[in-house]
LODRENMAR-504137 format. One line per field, with one value per atom (N, C-alpha, C): atom name; x, y negated, z. Coordinates in pm, whole numbers, plus 50000, padded with zeros to 5 digits. Atoms other than C-alpha are relative to their C-alpha. Example, Ala and Ser with C-alpha at 12.3 -4.5 7.8 and 13.67 -1.06 7.14 Angstrom:
<recs>
at (N,CA,C,N,CA,C)
x (50089,51230,50090,49918,51367,49923)
y (50119,50450,49880,50119,50106,49891)
z (50000,50780,50000,49994,50714,50073)
</recs>
This chain:
<recs>
at (N,CA,C,N,CA,C,N,CA,C,N,CA,C,N,CA,C,N,CA,C,N,CA,C,N,CA,C,N,CA,C,N,CA,C,N,CA,C,N,CA,C,N,CA,C,N,CA,C,N,CA,C,N,CA,C,N,CA,C,N,CA,C,N,CA,C,N,CA,C,N,CA,C,N,CA,C,N,CA,C,N,CA,C,N,CA,C,N,CA,C,N,CA,C,N,CA,C,N,CA,C,N,CA,C,N,CA,C,N,CA,C,N,CA,C,N,CA,C,N,CA,C,N,CA,C,N,CA,C,N,CA,C,N,CA,C,N,CA,C,N,CA,C,N,CA,C,N,CA,C,N,CA,C,N,CA,C,N,CA,C,N,CA,C,N,CA,C,N,CA,C,N,CA,C,N,CA,C,N,CA,C,N,CA,C,N,CA,C,N,CA,C,N,CA,C,N,CA,C,N,CA,C,N,CA,C,N,CA,C,N,CA,C,N,CA,C,N,CA,C,N,CA,C,N,CA,C,N,CA,C,N,CA,C,N,CA,C,N,CA,C,N,CA,C,N,CA,C,N,CA,C,N,CA,C,N,CA,C,N,CA,C,N,CA,C,N,CA,C,N,CA,C,N,CA,C,N,CA,C,N,CA,C,N,CA,C,N,CA,C,N,CA,C,N,CA,C,N,CA,C,N,CA,C,N,CA,C,N,CA,C,N,CA,C,N,CA,C,N,CA,C,N,CA,C,N,CA,C,N,CA,C,N,CA,C,N,CA,C,N,CA,C,N,CA,C,N,CA,C,N,CA,C,N,CA,C,N,CA,C,N,CA,C,N,CA,C,N,CA,C,N,CA,C,N,CA,C,N,CA,C,N,CA,C,N,CA,C,N,CA,C,N,CA,C,N,CA,C,N,CA,C,N,CA,C,N,CA,C,N,CA,C,N,CA,C,N,CA,C,N,CA,C,N,CA,C,N,CA,C,N,CA,C,N,CA,C,N,CA,C,N,CA,C,N,CA,C,N,CA,C,N,CA,C,N,CA,C,N,CA,C,N,CA,C,N,CA,C,N,CA,C,N,CA,C,N,CA,C,N,CA,C,N,CA,C,N,CA,C,N,CA,C,N,CA,C,N,CA,C,N,CA,C,N,CA,C,N,CA,C,N,CA,C,N,CA,C,N,CA,C,N,CA,C,N,CA,C,N,CA,C,N,CA,C,N,CA,C,N,CA,C,N,CA,C,N,CA,C,N,CA,C,N,CA,C,N,CA,C,N,CA,C,N,CA,C,N,CA,C,N,CA,C,N,CA,C,N,CA,C,N,CA,C,N,CA,C,N,CA,C,N,CA,C,N,CA,C,N,CA,C,N,CA,C,N,CA,C,N,CA,C,N,CA,C,N,CA,C,N,CA,C,N,CA,C,N,CA,C,N,CA,C,N,CA,C,N,CA,C,N,CA,C,N,CA,C,N,CA,C,N,CA,C,N,CA,C,N,CA,C,N,CA,C,N,CA,C,N,CA,C,N,CA,C,N,CA,C,N,CA,C,N,CA,C,N,CA,C,N,CA,C,N,CA,C,N,CA,C,N,CA,C,N,CA,C,N,CA,C,N,CA,C,N,CA,C,N,CA,C,N,CA,C,N,CA,C,N,CA,C,N,CA,C,N,CA,C,N,CA,C,N,CA,C,N,CA,C,N,CA,C,N,CA,C,N,CA,C,N,CA,C,N,CA,C,N,CA,C,N,CA,C,N,CA,C,N,CA,C,N,CA,C,N,CA,C,N,CA,C,N,CA,C,N,CA,C,N,CA,C,N,CA,C,N,CA,C,N,CA,C,N,CA,C,N,CA,C,N,CA,C,N,CA,C,N,CA,C,N,CA,C,N,CA,C,N,CA,C,N,CA,C,N,CA,C,N,CA,C,N,CA,C,N,CA,C,N,CA,C,N,CA,C,N,CA,C,N,CA,C,N,CA,C,N,CA,C,N,CA,C,N,CA,C,N,CA,C,N,CA,C,N,CA,C,N,CA,C,N,CA,C,N,CA,C,N,CA,C,N,CA,C,N,CA,C,N,CA,C,N,CA,C,N,CA,C,N,CA,C,N,CA,C,N,CA,C,N,CA,C,N,CA,C,N,CA,C,N,CA,C,N,CA,C,N,CA,C,N,CA,C,N,CA,C,N,CA,C,N,CA,C,N,CA,C,N,CA,C,N,CA,C,N,CA,C,N,CA,C,N,CA,C,N,CA,C,N,CA,C,N,CA,C,N,CA,C,N,CA,C,N,CA,C,N,CA,C,N,CA,C,N,CA,C,N,CA,C,N,CA,C,N,CA,C,N,CA,C,N,CA,C,N,CA,C,N,CA,C,N,CA,C,N,CA,C,N,CA,C,N,CA,C,N,CA,C,N,CA,C,N,CA,C,N,CA,C,N,CA,C,N,CA,C,N,CA,C,N,CA,C,N,CA,C,N,CA,C,N,CA,C,N,CA,C,N,CA,C,N,CA,C,N,CA,C,N,CA,C,N,CA,C,N,CA,C,N,CA,C,N,CA,C,N,CA,C)
x (49991,45626,49954,50049,45445,50112,49902,45630,50017,49971,45801,49959,50050,45586,50057,49948,45673,49950,50045,45448,50068,49935,45606,50144,49861,45961,50005,50005,45869,49967,50037,45708,50119,49882,46022,50102,49904,46240,49957,50050,46020,50011,49991,46007,50145,49859,46386,50048,49965,46424,49942,50063,46180,50072,49929,46364,50135,49873,46694,49978,50031,46538,49963,50041,46387,50120,49880,46726,50073,49935,46884,49918,50086,46585,49997,50003,46587,50120,49880,46947,50005,50006,46902,49900,50102,46589,50053,49941,46774,50099,49902,47054,49930,50074,46805,49930,50068,46612,50098,49899,46931,50043,49962,47004,49889,50109,46660,49904,50096,46454,49858,50133,46142,49915,50088,45836,50013,50001,45874,50106,49905,46201,49958,50048,46045,49893,50102,45746,50066,49930,45985,50073,49937,46171,49899,50105,45845,49959,50042,45744,50103,49896,46078,50011,50002,46066,49886,50114,45720,50026,49966,45848,50098,49906,46132,49928,50077,45877,49903,50100,45633,50050,49950,45852,50012,49987,45952,49867,50129,45601,49914,50077,45445,50052,49943,45686,49965,50035,45621,49853,50143,45244,49966,50032,45249,50070,49932,45487,49955,50041,45319,49910,50086,45156,49922,50071,45038,49990,50028,44912,49968,50026,44771,49934,50076,44531,50090,49915,44784,50110,49895,45054,49948,50057,44829,49953,50047,44678,50117,49882,45025,50047,49961,45111,49900,50103,44779,50014,49986,44833,50118,49882,45184,49976,50026,45069,49917,50087,44790,50066,49927,45006,50102,49904,45267,49930,50074,45014,49947,50055,44856,50109,49889,45194,50044,49971,45261,49898,50105,44926,50017,49978,45000,50118,49884,45339,49959,50044,45175,49910,50095,44897,50069,49929,45131,50084,49920,45364,49911,50093,45066,49948,50044,44945,50107,49890,45288,50006,49994,45287,49886,50117,44940,50005,49985,45077,49918,50068,44912,49856,50139,44557,49912,50088,44287,49912,50088,44061,50075,49919,44343,50024,49980,44411,49874,50126,44042,49978,50017,44026,50100,49899,44350,49962,50043,44214,49890,50108,43900,50052,49945,44103,50078,49922,44335,49908,50098,44038,49930,50062,43875,50087,49908,44185,50004,49996,44193,49870,50128,43824,50005,49991,43886,50104,49903,44192,49935,50073,43972,49904,50091,43719,50076,49921,43992,50044,49961,44117,49882,50118,43763,49939,50078,43614,50080,49920,43905,50023,49993,43939,50121,49889,44220,49964,50030,44169,50124,49887,44426,49951,50034,44408,50121,49890,44619,50112,49901,44792,50071,49943,44859,49892,50093,44689,49917,50092,44383,49954,50030,44330,49894,50106,44019,49992,50003,44046,49859,50133,43723,50004,50001,43633,49966,50041,43458,50113,49893,43746,50116,49885,44017,49964,50043,43812,50001,49999,43766,50141,49860,44138,50065,49939,44244,49943,50063,43993,50050,49948,44113,50140,49866,44472,49997,50014,44366,49954,50052,44172,50110,49892,44471,50098,49900,44708,49946,50061,44471,49981,50018,44392,50132,49870,44761,50048,49958,44831,49920,50086,44534,50033,49967,44623,50134,49869,44983,49986,50025,44865,49934,50073,44626,50092,49907,44895,50102,49903,45138,49943,50063,44890,49963,50053,44775,50109,49908,45079,50129,49878,45356,49982,50018,45407,50013,49998,45347,50105,49898,45614,50131,49868,45982,50044,49972,46114,50083,49916,46383,49921,50083,46138,49899,50099,45874,50065,49930,46128,50033,49966,46243,49876,50124,45888,49945,50053,45784,50077,49918,46074,49980,50023,46018,49865,50132,45649,50001,49990,45739,50059,49942,45954,49896,50103,45670,49894,50099,45427,50056,49939,45670,50006,49998,45714,49863,50135,45338,49951,50049,45268,50066,49931,45536,49955,50045,45434,49858,50138,45068,49993,50001,45146,50028,49963,45315,49897,50097,45074,49865,50125,44776,50003,49988,44905,49983,50012,44941,49858,50136,44604,49897,50094,44427,50006,49987,44568,49936,50059,44471,49849,50145,44122,49936,50054,44066,50004,49988,44194,49901,50090,43986,49855,50139,43664,49966,50033,43694,50070,49926,43918,49974,50014,43919,50101,49914,44062,50038,49962,44142,50139,49867,44488,49995,50005,44491,50142,49863,44807,50036,49952,45008,49945,50060,44803,50057,49945,44989,49889,50099,44797,50069,49947,44866,49975,50033,44710,50120,49882,45041,50096,49909,45219,49954,50052,44991,50060,49936,45116,50148,49856,45478,50026,49984,45440,49969,50036,45265,50110,49891,45543,50116,49887,45814,49967,50036,45630,49985,50022,45526,50132,49871,45873,50085,49924,46038,49938,50068,45776,50032,49962,45866,50145,49858,46244,50050,49961,46255,49989,50009,46174,50138,49865,46547,50055,49958,46611,49936,50070,46347,50046,49943,46485,50129,49876,46822,49976,50033,46665,49954,50050,46480,50113,49888,46794,50093,49917,46991,49938,50068,46729,50016,49988,46737,50142,49861,47118,50034,49973,47128,49939,50066,46877,50072,49930,47057,50136,49871,47392,49983,50027,47243,49966,50035,47094,50124,49876,47432,50086,49923,47605,49939,50065,47346,50025,49971,47397,50144,49861,47773,50016,49993,47728,49942,50059,47498,50094,49906,47750,50118,49889,48031,49957,50049,47817,49986,50013,47738,50137,49866,48107,50060,49949,48193,49935,50070,47927,50053,49944,48058,50139,49865,48413,49995,50015,48305,49950,50053,48106,50107,49892,48406,50101,49907,48631,49943,50063,48384,50001,49998,48359,50139,49863,48737,50035,49974,48754,49929,50075,48485,50070,49932,48674,50129,49875,48999,49977,50028,48845,49938,50069,48643,50084,49920,48919,50057,49946,49094,49892,50110,48765,49957,50043,48680,50099,49899,49013,49991,50014,48963,49883,50117,48621,50030,49967,48760,50091,49910,49041,49924,50079,48794,49918,50081,48572,50088,49912,48872,50041,49960,48982,49888,50114,48637,49981,50017,48635,50110,49890,48981,49994,50003,48925,49859,50139,48573,49996,50017,48450,49964,50026,48462,49885,50107,48190,50057,49949,48230,50015,49994,48160,50117,49886,48419,50130,49878,48679,50024,49987,48611,50042,49965,48637,50144,49862,48964,50094,49916,49104,50008,50002,49002,50086,49918,49169,50148,49859,49493,50045,49965,49484,50017,49991,49427,50132,49873,49733,50115)
y (50123,92251,49882,50114,91932,49900,50101,91647,49899,50096,91403,49860,50133,91095,49899,50107,90760,50010,49986,90808,50116,49886,91148,49966,50040,91010,49902,50097,90718,50069,49927,90957,50080,49924,91175,49907,50097,90868,49952,50047,90740,50109,49889,91083,50026,49981,91113,49896,50104,90781,50033,49965,90898,50117,49885,91229,49956,50052,91042,49933,50065,90827,50102,49898,91136,50079,49928,91312,49918,50086,91015,49992,50011,90977,50126,49873,91345,50013,49987,91342,49892,50104,91009,50034,49961,91144,50108,49895,91453,49939,50065,91237,49920,50079,91005,50089,49908,91297,50063,49943,91451,49900,50103,91120,49971,50049,91034,50109,49893,91358,49945,50061,91145,50048,49947,91231,49930,50073,90957,50053,49938,91093,50140,49867,91441,49991,50021,91314,49960,50044,91147,50116,49881,91477,50077,49928,91647,49924,50080,91360,50004,49995,91361,50138,49866,91738,50014,49995,91707,49913,50084,91423,50071,49924,91646,50106,49901,91909,49934,50072,91650,49978,50038,91531,50117,49886,91867,50066,49937,92010,49914,50086,91706,50010,49987,91724,50137,49867,92098,50007,49995,92043,49928,50071,91792,50062,49932,92007,50144,49858,92344,50026,49956,92534,50126,49880,92839,50000,49995,92932,49859,50142,92580,49978,50023,92616,50009,49981,92751,49894,50101,92506,49865,50129,92202,50005,49988,92332,49990,50009,92378,49855,50141,92021,49919,50075,91891,50020,49972,92061,49921,50072,91915,49849,50143,91573,49947,50049,91540,50017,49987,91676,49887,50111,91414,49869,50124,91130,49997,49996,91245,49994,50014,91280,49854,50144,90919,49926,50063,90816,50033,49961,91014,49924,50078,90841,49858,50137,90498,49994,50002,90584,50030,49968,90739,49881,50118,90438,49887,50104,90206,50030,49961,90401,49966,50036,90355,49849,50146,89983,49945,50046,89948,50040,49955,90077,50126,49870,90417,49987,50020,90290,50113,49888,90556,49968,50038,90364,50005,49994,90334,50145,49858,90708,50061,49946,90788,49953,50053,90559,50064,49937,90706,50144,49862,91059,50005,50003,90970,49967,50038,90809,50114,49890,91107,50115,49899,91346,49959,50053,91124,50027,49976,91158,50149,49857,91537,50047,49963,91561,49969,50036,91375,50084,49909,91591,50133,49877,91900,49984,50026,91742,49999,50005,91676,50140,49863,92035,50077,49923,92161,49945,50060,91916,49976,50022,91848,50134,49877,92102,50001,49980,92244,50116,49897,92440,50027,49963,92630,50011,49999,92569,50046,49959,92664,49895,50107,92326,49984,50015,92343,49985,50015,92243,49872,50113,92019,49975,50032,91840,49891,50098,91652,49964,50050,91444,49955,50042,91401,49853,50144,91031,49967,50028,91037,50033,49958,91224,49901,50092,90987,49864,50125,90683,50015,49976,90837,50009,49988,90922,49863,50134,90571,49911,50080,90408,50041,49952,90627,49947,50055,90515,49852,50143,90151,49976,50017,90190,50023,49970,90344,49884,50106,90071,49870,50122,89784,50014,49976,89940,49983,50009,89971,49855,50140,89611,49918,50077,89472,50032,49962,89669,49940,50059,89547,49851,50141,89184,49982,50009,89239,50026,49968,89399,49889,50108,89118,49882,50111,88860,50037,49958,89066,50044,49929,89248,49927,50074,88987,49936,50055,88895,49849,50146,88537,49952,50036,88545,50064,49946,88635,49965,50056,88429,50094,49912,88677,50118,49887,88968,49956,50050,88761,49970,50031,88642,50127,49874,88997,50065,49940,89131,49923,50082,88840,50023,49979,88890,50141,49864,89267,50010,49997,89217,49925,50069,88967,50092,49903,89237,50105,49902,89489,49943,50064,89244,49985,50012,89174,50135,49864,89549,50039,49963,89604,49918,50086,89307,50037,49964,89399,50136,49868,89764,49994,50012,89668,49940,50063,89448,50102,49903,89731,50113,49891,90007,49951,50057,89780,49981,50017,89700,50132,49869,90069,50053,49948,90166,49919,50083,89871,50034,49960,89965,50136,49866,90329,49994,50012,90234,49938,50067,89999,50092,49908,90253,50115,49886,90531,49963,50041,90331,49970,50051,90205,50074,49931,90451,50149,49854,90813,50066,49930,91052,50139,49871,91338,49992,49989,91451,50109,49907,91611,50027,49970,91792,49923,50074,91577,49860,50133,91261,49914,50086,90982,49933,50065,90839,49938,50069,90595,50082,49918,90847,50081,49925,91036,49916,50086,90734,49976,50034,90688,50088,49919,90991,49971,50028,90904,49868,50129,90540,50015,49978,90648,50075,49922,90899,49910,50088,90633,49899,50105,90363,50058,49941,90593,50050,49953,90749,49884,50118,90407,49938,50058,90286,50076,49921,90571,49972,50007,90542,49859,50137,90163,49979,50006,90231,49994,50004,90285,49858,50141,89924,49924,50072,89796,50048,49951,90021,49926,50074,89853,49857,50138,89507,49993,50001,89592,50028,49971,89742,49880,50120,89429,49896,50095,89215,50041,49952,89433,49980,50017,89430,49853,50143,89054,49944,50048,88990,50054,49942,89230,49933,50068,89066,49860,50134,88724,50005,49985,88844,50030,49969,88988,49876,50125,88659,49905,50087,88469,50050,49946,88705,49968,50031,88655,49852,50143,88277,49969,50020,88290,50047,49948,88504,49905,50094,88261,49873,50118,87968,50026,49965,88148,50007,49992,88224,49861,50136,87860,49927,50063,87746,50051,49943,87985,49942,50054,87860,49855,50141,87494,49989,50001,87567,50038,49960,87742,49889,50111,87446,49891,50101,87206,50042,49951,87423,49990,50010,87430,49856,50141,87051,49956,50036,87017,50053,49942,87250,49922,50072,87059,49863,50134,86718,50004,49993,86832,50063,49930,87029,49908,50087,86732,49949,50047,86597,50108,49889,86935,50023,49982,86960,49888,50111,86614,50023,49973,86707,50110,49891,87025,49951,50053,86835,49916,50084,86588,50084,49911,86866,50066,49933,87038,49905,50097,86718,49972,50023,86668,50115,49885,87017,50000,49997,86981,49885,50118,86633,49949,50045,86576,49851,50145,86218,49968,50038,86047,49902,50096,85841,49859,50133,85479,49912,50082,85323,50040,49954,85541,49952,50045,85448,49852,50144,85076,49969,50025,85091,50037,49958,85278,49896,50103,85014,49878,50118,84735,50026,49967,84915,49988,50008,84939,49855,50141,84570,49935,50056,84490,50037,49957,84687,49920)
z (49921,63655,49915,50077,63548,49971,50037,63380,50113,49893,63614,49955,50032,63566,50099,49914,63721,50143,49861,64028,50074,49934,64096,50037,49971,64070,50117,49890,64297,50132,49878,64546,50053,49957,64552,50065,49946,64611,50140,49870,64898,50106,49904,65062,50039,49968,65037,50102,49902,65221,50137,49873,65487,50068,49944,65532,50057,49947,65574,50135,49872,65846,50107,49904,66010,50053,49954,66023,50106,49902,66199,50129,49883,66428,50083,49928,66517,50093,49917,66643,50108,49898,66819,50110,49902,66988,50094,49916,67109,50100,49912,67248,50110,49902,67419,50101,49908,67566,50098,49910,67707,50107,49903,67880,50101,49914,68017,50048,49966,68020,50016,49995,67959,49882,50105,67745,49865,50128,67480,49903,50094,67329,49956,50038,67335,49891,50104,67135,49869,50120,66892,49932,50059,66843,49917,50072,66744,49874,50115,66515,49888,50103,66335,49936,50058,66290,49899,50092,66133,49877,50114,65914,49906,50083,65795,49917,50075,65690,49902,50081,65546,49857,50132,65256,49904,50093,65102,49967,50028,65140,49907,50089,64972,49856,50135,64676,49941,50047,64653,49959,50031,64654,49870,50124,64366,49879,50110,64159,49982,50005,64228,49880,50111,63942,50035,49955,64135,50152,49855,64481,50051,49973,64484,50136,49877,64776,50123,49883,65026,50009,50001,64918,50049,49960,64953,50145,49862,65279,50098,49913,65431,50013,49994,65336,50083,49927,65472,50151,49857,65809,50058,49951,65847,49995,50014,65723,50117,49892,65979,50137,49874,66260,50016,49994,66172,50033,49973,66162,50143,49864,66488,50106,49905,66659,50009,49998,66557,50086,49918,66707,50147,49861,67023,50060,49955,67049,50036,49973,67026,50124,49889,67270,50133,49876,67527,50045,49964,67515,50051,49956,67549,50141,49865,67853,50104,49910,68014,50021,49992,67934,50085,49924,68090,50147,49861,68425,50027,49991,68359,50051,49961,68393,49947,50033,68389,49880,50112,68150,49867,50122,67896,49960,50030,67924,49939,50055,67861,49857,50135,67558,49903,50085,67422,49967,50024,67463,49893,50099,67266,49860,50130,66989,49936,50058,66947,49960,50039,66945,49870,50122,66681,49879,50111,66464,49963,50029,66497,49935,50063,66405,49850,50141,66080,49927,50062,66013,49965,50029,66042,49884,50113,65807,49868,50123,65551,49957,50034,65571,49940,50042,65515,49871,50108,65264,49872,50121,65025,49929,50079,64742,49908,50094,64530,49907,50099,64208,49915,50085,64006,49855,50142,63629,49919,50086,63329,49999,50000,63342,50136,49867,63716,50105,49887,64040,49983,50003,64029,50143,49860,64360,50006,49981,64472,50148,49862,64789,50036,49955,64985,50042,49976,64999,50145,49862,65339,50098,49910,65502,50001,50002,65384,50058,49936,65489,50152,49856,65835,50056,49956,65861,50009,50003,65762,50110,49895,65996,50138,49872,66283,50028,49981,66227,50033,49971,66223,50143,49864,66547,50104,49905,66724,50007,50000,66616,50059,49944,66697,50151,49856,67037,50074,49933,67126,50007,50000,67026,50099,49908,67221,50146,49862,67536,50041,49969,67516,50030,49973,67492,50137,49873,67784,50119,49892,67999,50019,49990,67919,50078,49928,68051,50143,49870,68350,50097,49912,68486,50031,49966,68486,50136,49865,68856,50001,49988,68962,50100,49902,69233,49959,50025,69245,49858,50131,68956,49913,50081,68844,49947,50043,68834,49896,50096,68658,49866,50125,68401,49924,50066,68331,49941,50049,68299,49882,50109,68080,49871,50120,67840,49943,50048,67822,49931,50063,67747,49867,50129,67474,49894,50094,67314,49961,50029,67344,49906,50088,67185,49859,50133,66900,49930,50055,66849,49946,50041,66833,49881,50108,66607,49867,50125,66351,49949,50042,66349,49945,50045,66316,49860,50131,66016,49890,50103,65822,49989,50003,65923,49948,50048,65863,49849,50145,65514,49927,50064,65428,50010,49981,65576,49922,50076,65415,49851,50140,65074,49976,50014,65128,50006,49985,65243,49876,50119,64950,49878,50113,64698,50012,49980,64851,49970,50018,64830,49854,50134,64472,49887,50106,64283,50005,50006,64176,50093,49904,64434,49952,50057,64199,49940,50058,64090,49894,50112,63745,49952,50046,63628,49873,50116,63388,49986,50007,63456,50113,49893,63644,50079,49913,63939,50121,49882,64220,50126,49883,64459,50048,49960,64454,50085,49925,64602,50143,49867,64904,50110,49894,65105,50015,49991,65019,50072,49931,65127,50149,49859,65448,50073,49941,65512,50041,49972,65490,50110,49904,65686,50141,49867,65972,50059,49949,66000,50050,49957,66014,50125,49884,66263,50128,49882,66497,50040,49968,66472,50026,49964,66496,50151,49854,66862,50063,49944,66917,50000,50002,66814,50116,49893,67058,50138,49873,67334,50031,49980,67283,50042,49963,67301,50146,49861,67625,50099,49910,67780,50015,49993,67692,50094,49912,67866,50146,49862,68178,50052,49957,68191,50021,49986,68137,50128,49879,68416,50124,49885,68652,50020,49989,68573,50056,49949,68635,50149,49859,68964,50084,49928,69066,50016,49991,68985,50103,49902,69188,50142,49867,69483,50041,49968,69461,50033,49971,69448,50138,49868,69750,50110,49900,69937,50019,49989,69856,50072,49930,69971,50150,49859,70296,50068,49943,70350,50018,49990,70280,50117,49888,70526,50133,49876,70792,50027,49983,70731,50046,49960,70757,50143,49863,71072,50100,49911,71226,50021,49986,71153,50091,49915,71314,50146,49862,71624,50060,49950,71654,50035,49971,71631,50128,49879,71898,50125,49884,72135,50031,49979,72081,50063,49946,72154,50137,49871,72454,50109,49900,72633,50107,49894,72814,50093,49916,72934,50096,49916,73067,50113,49896,73251,50103,49907,73401,50094,49917,73520,50101,49909,73670,50112,49897,73852,50101,49910,73989,50095,49915,74109,50106,49905,74268,50112,49896,74449,50096,49913,74576,50096,49911,74709,50108,49903,74883,50101,49913,75025,50006,49989,75145,50020,49987,75133,50145,49862,75478,50005,49978,75629,49984,50032,75513,50126,49877,75855,50088,49922,76033,49940,50066,75781,50025,49980,75827,50145,49859,76212,50028,49981,76201,49940,50063,75965,50091,49913,76213,50123,49885,76503,49967,50041,76316,49986,50014,76239,50139,49864,76613,50064,49944,76708,49940)
</recs>
């Protein structure tokens, strides 16, 4: 076993942190999947399982002294599957955010195929040799540049589509719905921007190092190249599992808006009941004040019906006759 140089110790520490995050994320993903039965928690289960295998295989590959080719190849396969599962997670979530648009699905398919092509190139073009001192590894420069560029394209695409959907899909009517959608999209944008910052930093460092530095790992010789897979492991694992935090934020927004809508409905109902009560009181007052008038009118009508009005001239002549008598 080669001496534990500073880069190797740092790589072991970073991978241990990533494995710890993956263990938590794995159980949280299972719990979330049992509740919702949706694809995103299922993808997160697969990603966390691959992350759990990533760390030990990477440490084994940098400490191996024999069977170098198979050890490194096993790590490479798991590494690219993990990175591509992360990309698939981002692209699938972006497709959902975009209201499942066909054009977004086509672009996402091309991007994930692009990543798998570069993964195959890395498996084929990178070499591992077994020496007396241990395993000598030579990373292909073109392959790692293509892999890093593919990751950048996926992340930038997801961020741009989220911004576009936030501006396009928030309804202009129904204030409560628009407010809820607007706040949820703000959370999605914040999620994408923060993730892009961290992933962009890792990929930019990897791309810069790949273009201007040696990509060989010699047994017993410390190199920064050993830290790049470990840093990527930690950042990508955290970027996946931080989704649980954003899920909680979005659920809080939905519950808050629904609670506010319920309170508004209750207030409207109370106002309607108050209006009905006030209207009923007014009607009662009107009936009470109009009842005597109605009875008077009825009595008058009844008297008119019982005693018909006599002719005025006949009444006057009869009065004159009585006076003559």
